[in-house]
C-alpha positions, 0 to 999 in steps of 0.5 A: 494504449500509451506503451511508453513510460517516460521517466524524468530523473534529477539527482544531486549531491549537496548538503541535507534539508533541515526538518524545519523547512516542512512546517506541515510535514506528514510522517510516512509509514516505515511500512507503507510500500506493500504487496501480496506474496501471490501466487505462492509458487510463481513469486520464486520466479521473479524474487529478484525483481521483487527485491529490487523495488525495496518493499516494506511489507508483504502481505502473506494472505488472502483466500488461498491461504485461509485454511487450517494447513497453510501455517504448518506446510508453507508459512516458513518457506513464504516468510523466508521469501518475504524477508529475502527481498528486504520486507517484514511479513504481515502473516495471516492467521486462518480463521479455522484457529480459533478454538483449542488454542490453535492460534496460540500453538501456530504463533508458537511454531512460527516465532518460537520453534522456527524464530521468525519474529513475525510482528504483523498478524492478521486474522481471517480473510473477506468474511463478506465475500461468498468464498468464506462467508462469515456474519459479523457475529461469527467475525467477532467470535473468531477474531476476539478468540484468536487475537487473545491467543496471539497476544498472550503469546506476544502482547507487542505484535501488531493485529491487522484486520479484519480484511473485508472485501470492501469498505462495508457499513454492515460490518464496520459499524458494528465491528468497530465501535458498535454492539460487536466492537473489536477496538477495546482491550482484551479482558483483563490485559492493557492491550487491545484486540485490534491494532490495524483496520484493513479492507480490500477493494477491486473493480474501479477506474479511479480512486474517488471511492478509496477517497471516501471510504478512507475519509469515513473510516479515519473519522471513526478511528478518530473517535475510537482513538479518544479512548486508546492511548497514543502509542496504541491508536488505531491506524488503517490499511489497504491490504488488497486492491486492483482495478478489477478482480480478472481480466475482462475484455468487455470493460474499458482499458482503464479496468485492465490490470496490465495497462500504464494507466494501472500503474498510475492508479498504484502510484496514487493509492500509495499517494493517499496512503502517504497523505492519509497516514496508512500503516501499509498499502498492499496491491494484489498481486506479485505474479498471478494467473500466468502473466498472459493477460488472460483470466486472473492475471493481476500481476506486475509482469508480462510473460513473453518469450519466455522472459518476465517483463516489468509492467507499469505498476511495477516501475510506478511502485519501483520509483516511489519505493526507491526514492521514498522519503520520510515525510509527505509535502504539503502542496497545490496544484492548478491542473486536477489531470495532474496528479503530484507526489511529493516527499521530503527529508533531510536527504532532499526531495522527490517529486512524482507528476502523473499526468492522467490526461490521454490527450492533453500534454501540460507544461508545468511550473514547479515551486518550492515555497508555496508562492502562487504563479500564473505560468503554466500549470502551478505546482506549489510544494511547501518546501521552504526554498526559493527554487523552481523547476519548469518542464513539460509532460506529455499525454498519459505520462509520468515524471519522476523528479529527485532533488537535493536539500537545496533545490539544485539538479541534474537532469537525465531523461530516460524512456523505457518500454 
């Protein structure tokens, strides 16, 4: 396992990019960079580290929050935590609140009595999982009842759901445009039950399954959005993921959540969210399972010598979030083992390069005008600039490049344990 994380920073001053240099720019969601507020007490131990990432959303949800007592006992404290680190909360309304106006009373308590102004609400958690299994008919029942109550209080909030444990045709085909359709308007109203379709996935060593699932989901949403005004178009989100749901030493290293490779996969999933226009991408989780590389340790930290040490997944997230830009830039690369994540706006450009190969180093040639080159690994980014940059990247290494609007640079290399 490679234990060194190599970051190449390039900082500039100068004028701003004209937005016209991005002919096919893709707007990145203002809430893309997310996380999950778990474990409920452990997250307070790393609060300043979490704040430093500059997350845009943090979901307060999951199986541990899917119970009737959560809203009154813990929600306010966790909402305050999320806001204290600069993010917007996504608050899970448990399915147990479907009757007796309990969901309406809950949002009245949160946003009325306590004035928390939570604008993103999810409903239920993993109905297709054995922990709290529910048939599609049951999901339709609790989801429609709870959504109506939430939007009766505030029609402008976003409803996210239904947080399936995986992208499952048995559920999604019926609940998205099928016989149990959740995508229509609430009866007698001009607003909808569902705004963002979310799902989870665990146990993977590459993101190919996500690529397929997102493609299928977006095709479904394209059809459904034909019947919705543009401002009400359905979007999508991944609200839980990690390379496994536990540390299983019988499996190869790529499945372990504490490796350098895991951090690169976090970056790839944020990249997927950017280029496919996700609402948010939320890994699982901040600090779970003792941070000891055993059991359910799905953390962003190791606990060693009485201190918390940041893992690769923390550093990759930190780099993308801290140097985020408004748009995702079209690009091409000639080497499939190099993943390119380019962002840009009038402030400049940032380019993250992931060398996924465990053996090969590559020299690369970065062009900012999509002009093809035969030199080394060719990376062409549509930035409309007559500039280029050349370097080399070692096996299992990540480079982060930050440019101003003119493509000028000042190089500074840092190696982190």
